[in-house]
Structures are given as structure tokens and as C-alpha cells.
C-alpha positions in Angstrom: 21.0 12.6 -12.4 19.1 14.3 -9.5 19.7 12.3 -6.8 19.4 13.6 -3.6 17.7 13.3 -0.2 14.2 12.6 -1.2 15.2 9.6 -3.1 17.4 8.5 0.0 14.7 8.8 1.9 12.7 6.2 -0.7 13.4 3.5 1.1 12.0 3.9 4.4 9.1 6.3 3.2 6.2 4.0 3.1 5.7 4.2 6.7 3.3 0.7 7.6 0.4 1.3 9.1 2.0 1.1 13.4 2.5 5.1 11.9 -1.1 5.9 12.2 -2.2 8.4 14.5 -3.7 6.7 18.1 -6.5 9.6 16.6 -7.7 7.5 14.1 -7.1 3.7 15.4 -8.6 4.5 18.8 -11.3 6.6 18.0 -14.4 5.7 20.2 -17.4 3.4 19.4 -20.5 4.9 17.8 -23.3 3.4 17.9 -24.7 2.4 13.9 -26.6 5.8 12.2 -28.3 4.2 10.2 -28.2 6.6 6.3 -25.2 7.7 5.7 -24.0 11.3 6.0 -24.6 13.5 2.9 -21.6 14.0 0.1 -22.1 17.7 0.3 -20.9 17.6 4.2 -18.0 15.1 3.4 -17.0 17.7 0.1 -16.8 20.3 3.2 -14.5 18.1 5.4 -12.3 17.8 2.2 -12.0 20.9 1.3 -11.0 21.9 5.5 -8.6 19.4 5.9 -7.2 21.1 2.6 -7.0 24.4 3.9 -5.7 23.0 7.2 -2.9 20.9 5.4 -2.0 22.8 2.4 -2.2 19.9 0.8 -3.1 20.0 -3.1 -5.5 17.3 -3.9 -7.5 15.0 -1.3 -9.5 12.1 -2.2 -11.4 9.2 -0.2 -13.6 6.5 -0.6 -15.7 4.3 1.7 -16.4 1.0 0.9 -18.9 -1.6 1.5 -19.4 -5.6 1.8 -21.6 -4.1 -0.9 -19.0 -1.7 -3.4 -18.9 1.9 -3.0 -20.5 3.8 -1.2 -19.0 6.9 -1.1 -16.5 8.8 -3.2 -15.2 12.3 -3.5 -12.0 14.0 -4.2 -11.3 17.7 -4.2 -7.8 20.5 -4.3 -6.1 20.2 -7.8 -3.7 18.1 -9.6 -0.9 20.3 -9.5 -0.3 22.8 -6.6 0.9 25.4 -9.0 -2.1 25.4 -11.6 -5.8 25.9 -11.3 -6.3 21.7 -12.8 -8.6 20.3 -10.0 -8.7 16.5 -9.5 -11.8 14.2 -10.5 -13.3 11.0 -9.1 -11.5 8.9 -12.1 -8.2 10.4 -11.4 -5.2 8.2 -10.8 -3.1 7.7 -7.0 0.2 6.3 -6.2 -0.3 4.2 -3.1 3.2 3.3 -2.6 3.7 0.8 0.3 0.2 -0.3 0.5 1.2 -2.0 -3.3 3.0 -4.5 0.2 -1.0 -6.5 0.5 -1.4 -6.7 -2.8 1.7 -8.8 -2.7 0.8 -10.3 0.0 -2.4 -11.5 -1.6 -0.6 -12.2 -4.4 1.4 -14.9 -3.0 -2.3 -16.6 -1.6 -3.5 -16.6 -4.8 -0.8 -18.9 -5.9 -1.3 -20.3 -2.5 -4.6 -21.5 -4.0 -3.5 -22.3 -7.1 -1.1 -24.7 -6.3 1.8 -22.8 -7.3 2.9 -22.2 -4.2 2.9 -23.2 -0.3 3.0 -21.6 3.3 5.8 -22.1 5.3 8.1 -22.5 2.3 11.6 -21.3 3.3 13.9 -19.3 1.3 16.5 -22.6 0.8 13.8 -24.1 -1.1 12.3 -20.6 -2.9 16.3 -20.3 -4.1 17.2 -23.4 -4.4 19.9 -21.8 -7.4 21.2 -20.0 -4.3 24.2 -20.9 -2.0 22.7 -19.0 1.2 23.6 -18.3 3.9 23.8 -20.8 7.0 21.0 -18.3 8.9 18.8 -18.1 5.3 17.6 -21.7 4.9 15.2 -22.0 7.4 13.5 -18.1 7.1 9.5 -19.0 5.0 7.8 -17.0 3.2 5.4 -16.0 6.0 8.2 -14.2 7.9 9.6 -12.5 5.3 5.5 -10.8 4.7 5.6 -10.0 8.4 9.1 -8.4 8.2 10.4 -10.2 10.9 12.9 -12.4 8.6 16.2 -10.9 9.7 16.2 -9.0 6.4 17.2 -5.0 6.4 17.2 -2.9 4.1 20.6 -0.7 5.8 23.4 -2.3 3.6 21.2 -3.1 0.4 19.5 -0.1 -0.4 21.4 3.2 -0.2 22.4 5.5 -2.4 24.6 4.1 -4.6 22.2 1.5 -5.1 19.8 4.0 -6.0 21.4 5.7 -8.4 21.9 1.9 -10.5 18.6 0.7 -10.3 17.0 4.1 -11.8 19.7 3.7 -14.4 19.1 -0.5 -14.7 17.6 -1.3 -17.8 17.8 -4.8 -17.6 14.2 -6.9 -17.2 13.0 -6.4 -13.5 12.8 -10.2 -12.7 17.2 -10.1 -13.9 17.6 -6.7 -11.5 15.0 -8.5 -8.7 17.0 -11.8 -8.9 20.0 -9.8 -9.0 19.0 -8.5 -5.3 17.9 -11.4 -4.2 20.9 -13.5 -4.4 23.0 -10.4 -3.3 20.7 -10.6 0.2 20.7 -14.4 0.6 24.8 -14.3 -0.2 25.5 -12.2 2.8 24.6 -12.8 6.9 21.5 -10.8 8.0 21.8 -7.8 9.2 19.0 -7.9 11.0 17.3 -10.5 13.7 15.4 -13.0 13.2 12.2 -12.7 15.1 12.2 -9.1 15.7 10.1 -6.6 13.4 11.9 -4.2 10.7 10.2 -3.4 8.0 12.0 -3.7 5.1 11.3 -2.5 1.2 13.6 -5.4 0.9 11.7 -8.4 2.0 9.1 -7.2 -0.7 11.7 -7.6 -3.1 13.0 -10.9 -2.1 8.9 -12.0 -1.8 8.3 -10.6 -5.3 11.9 -12.7 -6.6 10.5 -15.5 -5.3 6.7 -15.0 -7.0 9.1 -14.4 -10.5 9.8 -17.6 -9.7 7.0 -19.4 -8.7 5.3 -17.5 -11.8 7.9 -17.9 -14.6 6.9 -14.2 -15.4 7.9 -10.4 -14.1 6.5 -9.9 -10.9 4.3 -6.8 -12.4 2.7 -9.5 -15.0 1.8 -11.8 -12.3 -0.3 -9.3 -10.4 -2.0 -8.0 -13.4 -2.9 -11.8 -14.0 -3.9 -13.1 -10.8 -4.9 -9.7 -8.9 -6.0 -6.9 -11.0 -7.3 -8.9 -14.2 -9.9 -10.8 -12.1 -11.4 -8.1 -9.6 -11.2 -5.9 -12.7 -9.2 -3.0 -11.7 -8.6 -2.2 -14.9 -6.7 1.6 -14.3 -3.7 -0.6 -11.9 -0.7 -0.4 -13.1 2.6 0.8 -12.0 5.2 4.3 -11.3 3.9 7.6 -10.8 0.5 8.6 -13.1 1.3 9.6 -16.2 -0.8 12.6 -18.9 -3.6 14.7 -17.4 -3.0 13.5 -13.6 -2.1 14.1 -9.7 1.5 15.3 -9.8 3.6 14.2 -6.8 4.8 17.0 -4.8 7.7 17.5 -2.5 7.7 18.6 0.7 10.3 21.3 0.9 11.5 23.5 3.2 8.9 25.0 5.5 6.2 23.5 4.4 6.6 24.4 0.2 5.7 21.8 -1.8 7.4 21.4 -5.7 4.9 18.9 -8.1 7.3 16.7 -9.2 7.2 15.8 -13.3 6.2 12.3 -13.3 8.4 11.5 -16.6 11.4 12.6 -14.3 13.0 9.5 -13.7 13.4 10.3 -9.3 9.5 10.6 -9.6 9.0 7.6 -7.6 11.5 4.2 -6.4 13.3 2.6 -9.4 10.5 -0.6 -10.8 13.2 -3.2 -8.8 10.6 -2.1 -6.4 7.9 -2.5 -7.6 6.5 -5.3 -4.9 7.1 -3.0 -2.1 5.5 -0.2 -3.7 5.0 1.2 -7.1 1.4 0.5 -8.0 -1.5 3.4 -9.0 -4.9 3.3 -9.4 -7.9 5.2 -9.2 -10.3 5.0 -6.2 -12.7 2.7 -7.4 -10.5 0.3 -8.4 -8.7 0.8 -4.8 -12.4 -0.8 -3.5 -13.0 -3.8 -5.2 -9.4 -4.6 -3.6 -10.5 -3.5 -0.2 -14.0 -5.1 -0.4 -12.5 -8.5 -1.3 -11.0 -7.8 3.2 -15.4 -7.3 3.3 -16.6 -10.6 2.1 -14.7 -13.6 3.1 -12.9 -12.7 0.3 -15.3 -12.4 -2.2 -14.7 -16.0 -4.2 -11.2 -13.6 -4.7 -9.4 -15.3 -1.8 -10.9 -17.9 0.2 -11.3 -17.3 4.1 -8.5 -19.6 5.1 -6.3 -17.0 3.1 -7.7 -14.1 4.1 -7.4 -15.3 8.4 -3.7 -16.2 7.0 -2.9 -12.4 5.4 -4.8 -10.9 8.5 -2.5 -13.0 11.1 -0.2 -11.6 12.8 3.6 -13.1 13.2 2.8 -14.2 16.7 -0.6 -14.1 16.8 -0.8 -10.8 19.0 -1.5 -7.3 17.7 1.2 -5.9 14.7 2.3 -6.6 11.2 0.6 -9.3 9.7 1.2 -9.4 5.6 0.7 -6.9 3.9 -1.1 -5.2 7.0 -0.9 -3.8 10.2 -3.3 -5.5 12.8 -4.9 -4.1 15.6 -7.1 -6.6 17.3 -10.2 -4.6 18.1 -11.3 -0.6 17.5 -14.4 0.4 19.1 -15.7 2.2 15.8 -15.0 -1.1 14.1 -17.2 -3.3 16.2 -13.5 -5.6 15.6 -10.1 -5.8 14.6 -8.7 -3.8 11.9 -6.5 -3.9 9.7 -4.1 -0.5 8.4 -1.9 1.0 6.1 0.0 3.9 5.9 2.3 4.3 2.2 4.0 6.9 0.8 6.9 7.1 -1.5 7.7 10.8 0.2 5.7 12.3 -3.1 2.3 10.5 -2.3 0.5 9.9 1.0 -2.2 7.0 1.0 -4.2 5.4 4.1 -5.9 2.2 4.0 -8.3 1.5 7.0 -10.1 -2.4 6.8 -12.7 -3.0 9.4 -14.3 -6.6 8.3 -16.4 -6.9 11.4 -18.5 -3.4 10.6 -18.3 -4.6 7.7 -16.9 -1.0 6.2 -13.4 0.3 4.5 -11.5 3.9 4.4 -9.2 4.8 1.8 -7.5 8.1 1.9 -5.3 9.7 -1.6 -3.1 12.7 -1.3 -0.5 13.4 -4.1 1.9 14.8 -1.1 4.1 13.2 1.1 5.8 14.7 4.2 3.3 16.4 7.0 1.0 17.5 5.2 0.0 14.0 3.3 0.1 12.2 6.6 -1.9 15.2 8.1 -4.6 14.9 5.3 -4.9 11.1 5.2 -5.4 10.7 9.4 -7.5 13.4 9.7 -10.2 12.9 6.3 -10.0 9.3 8.3 -10.9 10.5 11.1 -13.7 12.7 10.2 -14.9 9.6 7.8 -14.5 7.4 11.2 -16.9 10.6 13.4 -20.0 10.8 10.3 -19.7 6.6 10.1 -21.3 5.6 6.9 -24.0 3.5 6.5 -21.5 -0.5 5.0 -24.7 -1.5 3.6 -25.9 1.1 1.9 -24.9 1.7 -1.9 -27.3 4.7 -2.7 -25.4 7.5 -1.8 -22.2 7.5 -4.7 -22.7 6.4 -8.3 -19.5 5.1 -8.8 -17.4 7.1 -11.9 -17.1 5.7 -15.1 
């Protein structure tokens, strides 16, 4: 079994919105331009970014309250093969899964199955937790302010065991939660520390609430109602893009999705293992442009978007920025990566518009590709009320 430097990087690779470049988030304000840019202009931008960064493939969706405004992709599924991506292709979104996990908890609250303010002692009554965990709330966990740290929990030895673990993921996550809660915190409560362990813990809590695995719960409560038919877990297989491993001198190597280290182990699910089409990702983004769109209440959306300390910072599954000129108000943002793929989501509810960027490589090339393309879309400022610029792929 090959577990190398990349495998160790996976535990910290799903970067939050705090990693977004100032070029993207501090873009100057733009007047409302009316008609959106034509797709050929945007396609040229895709090709330009691919050439500049060396990324194998790149795609984007611009979303308004009425649905897709524009969608396009360019490049190769594998950098070594002339097999080109299509608008129907599936993309691994890494840690952008976290916003879906937080939204799942909000759905459970609205259904009366869970509550905000629930403490870890209430969520895990059968675990004799160390005293510091007793008063930690689910919001603290989802906002990475719980005192949970990946340090000491997720290392190479644990990753090897997790990849080889054939038990149901419910058992794996329950064991993870017990291991975490029966030891003293290695982080400091109230201080932001981004940790995938927070979302594995949250997933374990929701599995107790729903009495099923997180994968089934998120499928039933989120993918199903939003008709996200392509959403699934792990790297996409079959005739789809492959993730690419960055190596020395920026050389990219395609990684077979059937290899056991083509993604984080299944126990990571709630923290970052979803793949889906851009069309389906747009359906999730639209929830945040429509006051919940009948899927979540405005009150739940406000909860998900509220930073832990009420100021700019990490909210529940999103990085929150108070005001950006191009957005006419606040922005919800996140970047995700398992080191082989890269995704960026920018949600501007006041505009209202969302930009979703995906690429099938990690490292600097992947990050630069999604950030450069986001900047191009912001500069062109598509019309959020126009849905004639694209025919959604079938």
C-alpha cells in the first residue's frame, strides 16, 4: 500500500475560504452591466487560465436565483490523454462538502430531530467524555472553535488503518468520536483551528440522530430534495476526470480513481468526499441565493452564515466576509481540495449570484486556476437575472 507525502497532506488540504486570494475577494465594485458576457468570451478565459497554470481541466458555473446563468468547461480528463471534459462531468469538491454537512444539521433541526446549542455531552451521552468537552456545542464544532485539532488524531498510522478499515463507516466514526472525546482537547476552545476532525465528529453525531450513516442521511435530506442526482462519494470513476498529483517542478501525474489513496478514507465523508456535476452543485448554491428556496428556512440560512463571534470569519461550513464591492454585500466562500482536485465556491446573496470553480488538480496549479477564473468571472459580472446564456446539460 502506497501512503506517501500526499496522503499525509490530505488531512490539512481542504483549505477554508480564508485561503482565498485578495485578488478575488477584494475585487473592486462593478456597476450592474445588464446583459451577460457571451459564452465564447468565457471559454477563451478558460483556455487562457489553463495555458497559464498548466491545470489539466477547468470548469465553472455562474448561478442566479433562477438557476444556471452560464456553465462551461475546458481541458483534459487526464493530462496524458486526449480525452476532453464535458459539461456533464463530475468533480470532486473536497472540503466544500463541509457546507453540505452543516446544511444537513440545519435540516435535522427544522425536522425537529436535532437542536441548535446541543452540547457534545447531549450528542454523545454514552461516551464518558473528558470534562472540557461537556459544554462544547455543535455550533462550536461546525465553526472550528471547539478545541478539536487534527494534530494527534490524523497521522500516517491512522490513515493507513482508515484506508484498510472494512467496518461500516458508522462504526468507524463512532470509534473516532470516542477516541477524540475521551482525551483532553489538544486545541483551545474559542480559538479558530481548521480541523477535518470537527466534521467527522459532527457526522458521527448526526449518525446517532438519524440512525443511519452520514452518506445515506445527506442523500435523503439534501441530495434527494434538491434533485442532485449525480452527487456521490469519493473520486468519480468511469469515463470522468481523474485527479492529478502535483510533483517536483510542477509536474502533474493523473491518479487512478480506483487506487485506494486517490482520496481520503471513507471515514472522512462529512469533511470532504463529495463529487458531483457542476449543474448539481449549482442547485446547492442556489439555496443560498433564494432565502433557502423552500429547502431551508431563512432563519437556518442566517444561522449557517453567522460567524462564531458575530464578525468576519468562519461560519458553519463557510467563510463569511462582511462586505465586498463586487458582491453588493457579504460573501460566503470556501475552497476545497484533497490535494488531487481543487474547488472554489463564492456566494453573493445580495447580488444575487454565485460562482463555482472546479479543476482536476491540486497544488499551486489547481489553486491558481480556480482563483484566476473566479477573478475573470467577477470582472465580467454576469447578470443574475438572466438564464438564457446557457442550456443546462442533460
